mmCIF file of the N, C-alpha and C atoms, coordinates in Angstrom:
data_MODEL
# 
_entry.id   MODEL 
# 
loop_
_atom_site.group_PDB 
_atom_site.id 
_atom_site.type_symbol 
_atom_site.label_atom_id 
_atom_site.label_alt_id 
_atom_site.label_comp_id 
_atom_site.label_asym_id 
_atom_site.label_entity_id 
_atom_site.label_seq_id 
_atom_site.pdbx_PDB_ins_code 
_atom_site.Cartn_x 
_atom_site.Cartn_y 
_atom_site.Cartn_z 
_atom_site.occupancy 
_atom_site.B_iso_or_equiv 
_atom_site.pdbx_formal_charge 
_atom_site.auth_seq_id 
_atom_site.auth_comp_id 
_atom_site.auth_asym_id 
_atom_site.auth_atom_id 
_atom_site.pdbx_PDB_model_num 
ATOM 1   N N  . UNK A 1 1  ? 0.845   -1.083 -0.031  1.00 0.00 ? 1  UNK A N  1 
ATOM 2   C CA . UNK A 1 1  ? 0.098   0.097  -0.015  1.00 0.00 ? 1  UNK A CA 1 
ATOM 3   C C  . UNK A 1 1  ? 0.896   1.179  0.032   1.00 0.00 ? 1  UNK A C  1 
ATOM 4   N N  . UNK A 1 2  ? 2.124   1.278  0.660   1.00 0.00 ? 2  UNK A N  1 
ATOM 5   C CA . UNK A 1 2  ? 2.855   2.343  0.731   1.00 0.00 ? 2  UNK A CA 1 
ATOM 6   C C  . UNK A 1 2  ? 3.347   2.746  -0.600  1.00 0.00 ? 2  UNK A C  1 
ATOM 7   N N  . UNK A 1 3  ? 3.793   1.665  -1.454  1.00 0.00 ? 3  UNK A N  1 
ATOM 8   C CA . UNK A 1 3  ? 4.264   1.897  -2.940  1.00 0.00 ? 3  UNK A CA 1 
ATOM 9   C C  . UNK A 1 3  ? 3.142   2.581  -3.648  1.00 0.00 ? 3  UNK A C  1 
ATOM 10  N N  . UNK A 1 4  ? 1.837   2.221  -3.456  1.00 0.00 ? 4  UNK A N  1 
ATOM 11  C CA . UNK A 1 4  ? 0.822   2.811  -4.232  1.00 0.00 ? 4  UNK A CA 1 
ATOM 12  C C  . UNK A 1 4  ? 0.589   4.350  -3.853  1.00 0.00 ? 4  UNK A C  1 
ATOM 13  N N  . UNK A 1 5  ? 0.790   4.535  -2.512  1.00 0.00 ? 5  UNK A N  1 
ATOM 14  C CA . UNK A 1 5  ? 0.627   5.901  -2.077  1.00 0.00 ? 5  UNK A CA 1 
ATOM 15  C C  . UNK A 1 5  ? 1.724   6.692  -2.593  1.00 0.00 ? 5  UNK A C  1 
ATOM 16  N N  . UNK A 1 6  ? 2.876   6.125  -2.781  1.00 0.00 ? 6  UNK A N  1 
ATOM 17  C CA . UNK A 1 6  ? 4.020   6.969  -3.282  1.00 0.00 ? 6  UNK A CA 1 
ATOM 18  C C  . UNK A 1 6  ? 3.662   7.252  -4.973  1.00 0.00 ? 6  UNK A C  1 
ATOM 19  N N  . UNK A 1 7  ? 3.199   6.466  -5.461  1.00 0.00 ? 7  UNK A N  1 
ATOM 20  C CA . UNK A 1 7  ? 2.850   6.708  -7.110  1.00 0.00 ? 7  UNK A CA 1 
ATOM 21  C C  . UNK A 1 7  ? 1.855   7.763  -7.155  1.00 0.00 ? 7  UNK A C  1 
ATOM 22  N N  . UNK A 1 8  ? 0.734   7.570  -6.247  1.00 0.00 ? 8  UNK A N  1 
ATOM 23  C CA . UNK A 1 8  ? -0.272  8.666  -6.399  1.00 0.00 ? 8  UNK A CA 1 
ATOM 24  C C  . UNK A 1 8  ? 0.013   10.009 -5.982  1.00 0.00 ? 8  UNK A C  1 
ATOM 25  N N  . UNK A 1 9  ? 1.017   10.051 -5.184  1.00 0.00 ? 9  UNK A N  1 
ATOM 26  C CA . UNK A 1 9  ? 1.650   11.493 -4.787  1.00 0.00 ? 9  UNK A CA 1 
ATOM 27  C C  . UNK A 1 9  ? 2.538   11.959 -5.891  1.00 0.00 ? 9  UNK A C  1 
ATOM 28  N N  . UNK A 1 10 ? 3.205   10.989 -6.533  1.00 0.00 ? 10 UNK A N  1 
ATOM 29  C CA . UNK A 1 10 ? 3.901   11.441 -7.751  1.00 0.00 ? 10 UNK A CA 1 
ATOM 30  C C  . UNK A 1 10 ? 3.119   11.826 -8.864  1.00 0.00 ? 10 UNK A C  1 
ATOM 31  N N  . UNK A 1 11 ? 1.973   11.141 -9.005  1.00 0.00 ? 11 UNK A N  1 
ATOM 32  C CA . UNK A 1 11 ? 1.108   11.552 -10.150 1.00 0.00 ? 11 UNK A CA 1 
ATOM 33  C C  . UNK A 1 11 ? 0.441   13.044 -9.917  1.00 0.00 ? 11 UNK A C  1 
ATOM 34  N N  . UNK A 1 12 ? 0.028   13.205 -8.550  1.00 0.00 ? 12 UNK A N  1 
ATOM 35  C CA . UNK A 1 12 ? -0.562  14.572 -8.207  1.00 0.00 ? 12 UNK A CA 1 
ATOM 36  C C  . UNK A 1 12 ? 0.506   15.621 -8.519  1.00 0.00 ? 12 UNK A C  1 
ATOM 37  N N  . UNK A 1 13 ? 1.620   15.388 -8.073  1.00 0.00 ? 13 UNK A N  1 
ATOM 38  C CA . UNK A 1 13 ? 2.736   16.386 -8.016  1.00 0.00 ? 13 UNK A CA 1 
ATOM 39  C C  . UNK A 1 13 ? 3.134   16.681 -9.734  1.00 0.00 ? 13 UNK A C  1 
ATOM 40  N N  . UNK A 1 14 ? 2.830   15.545 -10.418 1.00 0.00 ? 14 UNK A N  1 
ATOM 41  C CA . UNK A 1 14 ? 3.262   15.900 -12.054 1.00 0.00 ? 14 UNK A CA 1 
ATOM 42  C C  . UNK A 1 14 ? 1.978   16.619 -12.492 1.00 0.00 ? 14 UNK A C  1 
ATOM 43  N N  . UNK A 1 15 ? 0.665   16.337 -12.052 1.00 0.00 ? 15 UNK A N  1 
ATOM 44  C CA . UNK A 1 15 ? -0.431  17.186 -12.496 1.00 0.00 ? 15 UNK A CA 1 
ATOM 45  C C  . UNK A 1 15 ? -0.389  18.519 -12.228 1.00 0.00 ? 15 UNK A C  1 
ATOM 46  N N  . UNK A 1 16 ? 0.214   18.892 -11.061 1.00 0.00 ? 16 UNK A N  1 
ATOM 47  C CA . UNK A 1 16 ? 0.297   20.281 -10.747 1.00 0.00 ? 16 UNK A CA 1 
ATOM 48  C C  . UNK A 1 16 ? 1.583   20.849 -11.597 1.00 0.00 ? 16 UNK A C  1 
ATOM 49  N N  . UNK A 1 17 ? 2.399   20.119 -11.825 1.00 0.00 ? 17 UNK A N  1 
ATOM 50  C CA . UNK A 1 17 ? 3.759   20.807 -12.525 1.00 0.00 ? 17 UNK A CA 1 
ATOM 51  C C  . UNK A 1 17 ? 3.368   20.885 -14.041 1.00 0.00 ? 17 UNK A C  1 
ATOM 52  N N  . UNK A 1 18 ? 2.297   20.189 -14.592 1.00 0.00 ? 18 UNK A N  1 
ATOM 53  C CA . UNK A 1 18 ? 2.006   20.423 -15.788 1.00 0.00 ? 18 UNK A CA 1 
ATOM 54  C C  . UNK A 1 18 ? 0.769   21.327 -15.952 1.00 0.00 ? 18 UNK A C  1 
ATOM 55  N N  . UNK A 1 19 ? 0.210   21.701 -14.823 1.00 0.00 ? 19 UNK A N  1 
ATOM 56  C CA . UNK A 1 19 ? -0.895  22.394 -14.614 1.00 0.00 ? 19 UNK A CA 1 
ATOM 57  C C  . UNK A 1 19 ? -2.254  22.074 -15.353 1.00 0.00 ? 19 UNK A C  1 
ATOM 58  N N  . UNK A 1 20 ? -2.357  20.540 -14.911 1.00 0.00 ? 20 UNK A N  1 
ATOM 59  C CA . UNK A 1 20 ? -3.569  19.887 -15.410 1.00 0.00 ? 20 UNK A CA 1 
ATOM 60  C C  . UNK A 1 20 ? -4.672  20.028 -14.490 1.00 0.00 ? 20 UNK A C  1 
ATOM 61  N N  . UNK A 1 21 ? -5.714  20.321 -15.071 1.00 0.00 ? 21 UNK A N  1 
ATOM 62  C CA . UNK A 1 21 ? -7.026  19.994 -13.954 1.00 0.00 ? 21 UNK A CA 1 
ATOM 63  C C  . UNK A 1 21 ? -7.472  18.551 -13.974 1.00 0.00 ? 21 UNK A C  1 
ATOM 64  N N  . UNK A 1 22 ? -8.539  18.267 -13.152 1.00 0.00 ? 22 UNK A N  1 
ATOM 65  C CA . UNK A 1 22 ? -9.012  17.103 -13.117 1.00 0.00 ? 22 UNK A CA 1 
ATOM 66  C C  . UNK A 1 22 ? -9.789  16.739 -14.559 1.00 0.00 ? 22 UNK A C  1 
ATOM 67  N N  . UNK A 1 23 ? -10.432 17.724 -14.766 1.00 0.00 ? 23 UNK A N  1 
ATOM 68  C CA . UNK A 1 23 ? -11.302 17.536 -16.220 1.00 0.00 ? 23 UNK A CA 1 
ATOM 69  C C  . UNK A 1 23 ? -10.468 17.198 -17.292 1.00 0.00 ? 23 UNK A C  1 
ATOM 70  N N  . UNK A 1 24 ? -9.184  17.884 -17.364 1.00 0.00 ? 24 UNK A N  1 
ATOM 71  C CA . UNK A 1 24 ? -8.280  17.630 -18.335 1.00 0.00 ? 24 UNK A CA 1 
ATOM 72  C C  . UNK A 1 24 ? -7.853  16.211 -18.379 1.00 0.00 ? 24 UNK A C  1 
ATOM 73  N N  . UNK A 1 25 ? -7.332  15.721 -17.209 1.00 0.00 ? 25 UNK A N  1 
ATOM 74  C CA . UNK A 1 25 ? -6.884  14.381 -17.057 1.00 0.00 ? 25 UNK A CA 1 
ATOM 75  C C  . UNK A 1 25 ? -8.043  13.295 -17.465 1.00 0.00 ? 25 UNK A C  1 
ATOM 76  N N  . UNK A 1 26 ? -9.172  13.553 -17.003 1.00 0.00 ? 26 UNK A N  1 
ATOM 77  C CA . UNK A 1 26 ? -10.301 12.692 -17.475 1.00 0.00 ? 26 UNK A CA 1 
ATOM 78  C C  . UNK A 1 26 ? -10.527 12.680 -18.804 1.00 0.00 ? 26 UNK A C  1 
ATOM 79  N N  . UNK A 1 27 ? -10.344 13.628 -19.510 1.00 0.00 ? 27 UNK A N  1 
ATOM 80  C CA . UNK A 1 27 ? -10.222 13.775 -20.981 1.00 0.00 ? 27 UNK A CA 1 
ATOM 81  C C  . UNK A 1 27 ? -9.102  12.980 -21.590 1.00 0.00 ? 27 UNK A C  1 
ATOM 82  N N  . UNK A 1 28 ? -7.918  13.030 -21.130 1.00 0.00 ? 28 UNK A N  1 
ATOM 83  C CA . UNK A 1 28 ? -6.659  12.566 -21.647 1.00 0.00 ? 28 UNK A CA 1 
ATOM 84  C C  . UNK A 1 28 ? -6.737  10.935 -21.511 1.00 0.00 ? 28 UNK A C  1 
ATOM 85  N N  . UNK A 1 29 ? -7.355  10.647 -20.224 1.00 0.00 ? 29 UNK A N  1 
ATOM 86  C CA . UNK A 1 29 ? -7.535  9.169  -20.030 1.00 0.00 ? 29 UNK A CA 1 
ATOM 87  C C  . UNK A 1 29 ? -8.785  8.348  -20.469 1.00 0.00 ? 29 UNK A C  1 
ATOM 88  N N  . UNK A 1 30 ? -9.603  9.158  -20.705 1.00 0.00 ? 30 UNK A N  1 
ATOM 89  C CA . UNK A 1 30 ? -10.927 8.499  -20.914 1.00 0.00 ? 30 UNK A CA 1 
ATOM 90  C C  . UNK A 1 30 ? -11.582 7.682  -19.620 1.00 0.00 ? 30 UNK A C  1 
ATOM 91  N N  . UNK A 1 31 ? -10.994 8.157  -18.386 1.00 0.00 ? 31 UNK A N  1 
ATOM 92  C CA . UNK A 1 31 ? -11.600 7.596  -17.301 1.00 0.00 ? 31 UNK A CA 1 
ATOM 93  C C  . UNK A 1 31 ? -12.920 8.338  -16.849 1.00 0.00 ? 31 UNK A C  1 
ATOM 94  N N  . UNK A 1 32 ? -13.563 7.644  -15.984 1.00 0.00 ? 32 UNK A N  1 
ATOM 95  C CA . UNK A 1 32 ? -14.680 8.232  -15.299 1.00 0.00 ? 32 UNK A CA 1 
ATOM 96  C C  . UNK A 1 32 ? -14.314 9.151  -14.185 1.00 0.00 ? 32 UNK A C  1 
ATOM 97  N N  . UNK A 1 33 ? -14.813 10.264 -13.998 1.00 0.00 ? 33 UNK A N  1 
ATOM 98  C CA . UNK A 1 33 ? -14.271 11.091 -12.989 1.00 0.00 ? 33 UNK A CA 1 
ATOM 99  C C  . UNK A 1 33 ? -14.247 10.625 -11.642 1.00 0.00 ? 33 UNK A C  1 
ATOM 100 N N  . UNK A 1 34 ? -15.274 9.708  -11.349 1.00 0.00 ? 34 UNK A N  1 
ATOM 101 C CA . UNK A 1 34 ? -15.142 9.049  -9.813  1.00 0.00 ? 34 UNK A CA 1 
ATOM 102 C C  . UNK A 1 34 ? -14.072 8.098  -9.964  1.00 0.00 ? 34 UNK A C  1 
ATOM 103 N N  . UNK A 1 35 ? -13.539 7.481  -10.793 1.00 0.00 ? 35 UNK A N  1 
ATOM 104 C CA . UNK A 1 35 ? -12.470 6.814  -10.893 1.00 0.00 ? 35 UNK A CA 1 
ATOM 105 C C  . UNK A 1 35 ? -11.124 7.602  -10.614 1.00 0.00 ? 35 UNK A C  1 
ATOM 106 N N  . UNK A 1 36 ? -11.164 8.777  -11.067 1.00 0.00 ? 36 UNK A N  1 
ATOM 107 C CA . UNK A 1 36 ? -9.820  9.746  -10.906 1.00 0.00 ? 36 UNK A CA 1 
ATOM 108 C C  . UNK A 1 36 ? -9.972  10.183 -9.499  1.00 0.00 ? 36 UNK A C  1 
ATOM 109 N N  . UNK A 1 37 ? -11.109 10.606 -8.978  1.00 0.00 ? 37 UNK A N  1 
ATOM 110 C CA . UNK A 1 37 ? -11.354 10.804 -7.585  1.00 0.00 ? 37 UNK A CA 1 
ATOM 111 C C  . UNK A 1 37 ? -10.874 9.843  -6.722  1.00 0.00 ? 37 UNK A C  1 
ATOM 112 N N  . UNK A 1 38 ? -11.059 8.610  -7.045  1.00 0.00 ? 38 UNK A N  1 
ATOM 113 C CA . UNK A 1 38 ? -10.653 7.368  -6.165  1.00 0.00 ? 38 UNK A CA 1 
ATOM 114 C C  . UNK A 1 38 ? -9.344  7.411  -6.112  1.00 0.00 ? 38 UNK A C  1 
ATOM 115 N N  . UNK A 1 39 ? -8.508  7.632  -7.225  1.00 0.00 ? 39 UNK A N  1 
ATOM 116 C CA . UNK A 1 39 ? -7.204  7.469  -7.351  1.00 0.00 ? 39 UNK A CA 1 
ATOM 117 C C  . UNK A 1 39 ? -6.534  8.623  -6.697  1.00 0.00 ? 39 UNK A C  1 
ATOM 118 N N  . UNK A 1 40 ? -6.958  10.023 -6.662  1.00 0.00 ? 40 UNK A N  1 
ATOM 119 C CA . UNK A 1 40 ? -6.545  11.071 -6.205  1.00 0.00 ? 40 UNK A CA 1 
ATOM 120 C C  . UNK A 1 40 ? -6.582  11.029 -4.523  1.00 0.00 ? 40 UNK A C  1 
ATOM 121 N N  . UNK A 1 41 ? -7.542  10.347 -4.153  1.00 0.00 ? 41 UNK A N  1 
ATOM 122 C CA . UNK A 1 41 ? -7.702  10.190 -2.745  1.00 0.00 ? 41 UNK A CA 1 
ATOM 123 C C  . UNK A 1 41 ? -6.712  9.117  -2.059  1.00 0.00 ? 41 UNK A C  1 
ATOM 124 N N  . UNK A 1 42 ? -6.269  8.505  -3.057  1.00 0.00 ? 42 UNK A N  1 
ATOM 125 C CA . UNK A 1 42 ? -5.240  7.344  -2.452  1.00 0.00 ? 42 UNK A CA 1 
ATOM 126 C C  . UNK A 1 42 ? -5.746  6.192  -1.492  1.00 0.00 ? 42 UNK A C  1 
ATOM 127 N N  . UNK A 1 43 ? -7.090  6.412  -1.092  1.00 0.00 ? 43 UNK A N  1 
ATOM 128 C CA . UNK A 1 43 ? -7.536  5.737  -0.072  1.00 0.00 ? 43 UNK A CA 1 
ATOM 129 C C  . UNK A 1 43 ? -8.224  4.399  -0.882  1.00 0.00 ? 43 UNK A C  1 
ATOM 130 N N  . UNK A 1 44 ? -8.570  4.310  -2.036  1.00 0.00 ? 44 UNK A N  1 
ATOM 131 C CA . UNK A 1 44 ? -9.159  3.158  -2.743  1.00 0.00 ? 44 UNK A CA 1 
ATOM 132 C C  . UNK A 1 44 ? -8.458  3.206  -4.000  1.00 0.00 ? 44 UNK A C  1 
ATOM 133 N N  . UNK A 1 45 ? -7.832  1.844  -4.133  1.00 0.00 ? 45 UNK A N  1 
ATOM 134 C CA . UNK A 1 45 ? -7.261  1.201  -5.203  1.00 0.00 ? 45 UNK A CA 1 
ATOM 135 C C  . UNK A 1 45 ? -8.138  1.190  -6.372  1.00 0.00 ? 45 UNK A C  1 
ATOM 136 N N  . UNK A 1 46 ? -7.457  1.654  -7.533  1.00 0.00 ? 46 UNK A N  1 
ATOM 137 C CA . UNK A 1 46 ? -8.278  1.568  -8.796  1.00 0.00 ? 46 UNK A CA 1 
ATOM 138 C C  . UNK A 1 46 ? -7.855  0.422  -9.757  1.00 0.00 ? 46 UNK A C  1 
ATOM 139 N N  . UNK A 1 47 ? -8.472  0.059  -10.773 1.00 0.00 ? 47 UNK A N  1 
ATOM 140 C CA . UNK A 1 47 ? -7.968  -1.083 -11.691 1.00 0.00 ? 47 UNK A CA 1 
ATOM 141 C C  . UNK A 1 47 ? -6.718  -0.825 -12.105 1.00 0.00 ? 47 UNK A C  1 
ATOM 142 N N  . UNK A 1 48 ? -5.817  -1.825 -12.264 1.00 0.00 ? 48 UNK A N  1 
ATOM 143 C CA . UNK A 1 48 ? -4.450  -1.520 -12.938 1.00 0.00 ? 48 UNK A CA 1 
ATOM 144 C C  . UNK A 1 48 ? -4.659  -0.733 -14.361 1.00 0.00 ? 48 UNK A C  1 
ATOM 145 N N  . UNK A 1 49 ? -5.555  -1.131 -15.073 1.00 0.00 ? 49 UNK A N  1 
ATOM 146 C CA . UNK A 1 49 ? -5.617  -0.660 -16.509 1.00 0.00 ? 49 UNK A CA 1 
ATOM 147 C C  . UNK A 1 49 ? -5.677  0.801  -16.416 1.00 0.00 ? 49 UNK A C  1 
ATOM 148 N N  . UNK A 1 50 ? -6.602  1.330  -15.271 1.00 0.00 ? 50 UNK A N  1 
ATOM 149 C CA . UNK A 1 50 ? -7.009  2.752  -15.173 1.00 0.00 ? 50 UNK A CA 1 
ATOM 150 C C  . UNK A 1 50 ? -5.773  3.379  -14.486 1.00 0.00 ? 50 UNK A C  1 
ATOM 151 N N  . UNK A 1 51 ? -5.026  2.836  -13.576 1.00 0.00 ? 51 UNK A N  1 
ATOM 152 C CA . UNK A 1 51 ? -3.644  3.372  -12.985 1.00 0.00 ? 51 UNK A CA 1 
ATOM 153 C C  . UNK A 1 51 ? -2.669  3.435  -14.163 1.00 0.00 ? 51 UNK A C  1 
ATOM 154 N N  . UNK A 1 52 ? -2.551  2.668  -15.053 1.00 0.00 ? 52 UNK A N  1 
ATOM 155 C CA . UNK A 1 52 ? -1.513  2.664  -16.221 1.00 0.00 ? 52 UNK A CA 1 
ATOM 156 C C  . UNK A 1 52 ? -1.902  3.869  -17.248 1.00 0.00 ? 52 UNK A C  1 
ATOM 157 N N  . UNK A 1 53 ? -3.214  3.991  -17.453 1.00 0.00 ? 53 UNK A N  1 
ATOM 158 C CA . UNK A 1 53 ? -3.743  5.240  -18.334 1.00 0.00 ? 53 UNK A CA 1 
ATOM 159 C C  . UNK A 1 53 ? -3.383  6.500  -17.705 1.00 0.00 ? 53 UNK A C  1 
ATOM 160 N N  . UNK A 1 54 ? -3.540  6.707  -16.308 1.00 0.00 ? 54 UNK A N  1 
ATOM 161 C CA . UNK A 1 54 ? -3.068  7.896  -15.685 1.00 0.00 ? 54 UNK A CA 1 
ATOM 162 C C  . UNK A 1 54 ? -1.615  8.205  -15.608 1.00 0.00 ? 54 UNK A C  1 
ATOM 163 N N  . UNK A 1 55 ? -0.905  7.077  -15.297 1.00 0.00 ? 55 UNK A N  1 
ATOM 164 C CA . UNK A 1 55 ? 0.587   7.296  -15.461 1.00 0.00 ? 55 UNK A CA 1 
ATOM 165 C C  . UNK A 1 55 ? 1.091   7.564  -16.918 1.00 0.00 ? 55 UNK A C  1 
ATOM 166 N N  . UNK A 1 56 ? 0.613   6.855  -18.046 1.00 0.00 ? 56 UNK A N  1 
ATOM 167 C CA . UNK A 1 56 ? 0.751   7.213  -19.300 1.00 0.00 ? 56 UNK A CA 1 
ATOM 168 C C  . UNK A 1 56 ? 0.477   8.653  -19.624 1.00 0.00 ? 56 UNK A C  1 
ATOM 169 N N  . UNK A 1 57 ? -0.686  9.104  -19.431 1.00 0.00 ? 57 UNK A N  1 
ATOM 170 C CA . UNK A 1 57 ? -1.120  10.255 -19.696 1.00 0.00 ? 57 UNK A CA 1 
ATOM 171 C C  . UNK A 1 57 ? -0.412  11.261 -18.971 1.00 0.00 ? 57 UNK A C  1 
ATOM 172 N N  . UNK A 1 58 ? 0.406   11.234 -17.860 1.00 0.00 ? 58 UNK A N  1 
ATOM 173 C CA . UNK A 1 58 ? 1.199   12.157 -17.254 1.00 0.00 ? 58 UNK A CA 1 
ATOM 174 C C  . UNK A 1 58 ? 2.773   11.810 -17.614 1.00 0.00 ? 58 UNK A C  1 
ATOM 175 N N  . UNK A 1 59 ? 2.929   10.840 -18.626 1.00 0.00 ? 59 UNK A N  1 
ATOM 176 C CA . UNK A 1 59 ? 4.402   10.552 -18.900 1.00 0.00 ? 59 UNK A CA 1 
ATOM 177 C C  . UNK A 1 59 ? 5.020   10.160 -17.704 1.00 0.00 ? 59 UNK A C  1 
ATOM 178 N N  . UNK A 1 60 ? 4.630   9.460  -16.731 1.00 0.00 ? 60 UNK A N  1 
ATOM 179 C CA . UNK A 1 60 ? 5.492   8.890  -15.691 1.00 0.00 ? 60 UNK A CA 1 
ATOM 180 C C  . UNK A 1 60 ? 5.825   7.443  -16.005 1.00 0.00 ? 60 UNK A C  1 
ATOM 181 N N  . UNK A 1 61 ? 7.311   7.263  -16.077 1.00 0.00 ? 61 UNK A N  1 
ATOM 182 C CA . UNK A 1 61 ? 7.663   5.827  -16.197 1.00 0.00 ? 61 UNK A CA 1 
ATOM 183 C C  . UNK A 1 61 ? 7.674   5.159  -14.997 1.00 0.00 ? 61 UNK A C  1 
ATOM 184 N N  . UNK A 1 62 ? 7.153   3.990  -14.879 1.00 0.00 ? 62 UNK A N  1 
ATOM 185 C CA . UNK A 1 62 ? 7.144   2.965  -13.911 1.00 0.00 ? 62 UNK A CA 1 
ATOM 186 C C  . UNK A 1 62 ? 8.318   2.004  -13.735 1.00 0.00 ? 62 UNK A C  1 
ATOM 187 N N  . UNK A 1 63 ? 9.436   2.598  -13.166 1.00 0.00 ? 63 UNK A N  1 
ATOM 188 C CA . UNK A 1 63 ? 10.598  1.770  -13.034 1.00 0.00 ? 63 UNK A CA 1 
ATOM 189 C C  . UNK A 1 63 ? 11.180  2.031  -11.578 1.00 0.00 ? 63 UNK A C  1 
ATOM 190 N N  . UNK A 1 64 ? 11.842  1.194  -11.308 1.00 0.00 ? 64 UNK A N  1 
ATOM 191 C CA . UNK A 1 64 ? 12.526  1.379  -9.896  1.00 0.00 ? 64 UNK A CA 1 
ATOM 192 C C  . UNK A 1 64 ? 13.191  2.518  -9.435  1.00 0.00 ? 64 UNK A C  1 
ATOM 193 N N  . UNK A 1 65 ? 13.780  3.174  -10.716 1.00 0.00 ? 65 UNK A N  1 
ATOM 194 C CA . UNK A 1 65 ? 14.580  4.372  -10.501 1.00 0.00 ? 65 UNK A CA 1 
ATOM 195 C C  . UNK A 1 65 ? 13.764  5.516  -10.576 1.00 0.00 ? 65 UNK A C  1 
ATOM 196 N N  . UNK A 1 66 ? 12.394  5.448  -11.150 1.00 0.00 ? 66 UNK A N  1 
ATOM 197 C CA . UNK A 1 66 ? 11.539  6.473  -11.014 1.00 0.00 ? 66 UNK A CA 1 
ATOM 198 C C  . UNK A 1 66 ? 10.894  7.080  -9.718  1.00 0.00 ? 66 UNK A C  1 
ATOM 199 N N  . UNK A 1 67 ? 11.237  6.218  -8.763  1.00 0.00 ? 67 UNK A N  1 
ATOM 200 C CA . UNK A 1 67 ? 10.670  6.376  -7.245  1.00 0.00 ? 67 UNK A CA 1 
ATOM 201 C C  . UNK A 1 67 ? 11.553  7.293  -6.612  1.00 0.00 ? 67 UNK A C  1 
# 
């Protein structure tokens, strides 16, 4: 669970860095807004496919060195 929370924080930081709104990320990923909210809260795990869409749309590579 700790690893998941680290990745959520990394994604939220990247959203801020890029100046992306929730609406823009929903558009980029094609995800339901509720799925994005669940991801952002970090309290509920989302499906792996949805998680990967978010990481891909933010250009975050999932490697051991990216943490």
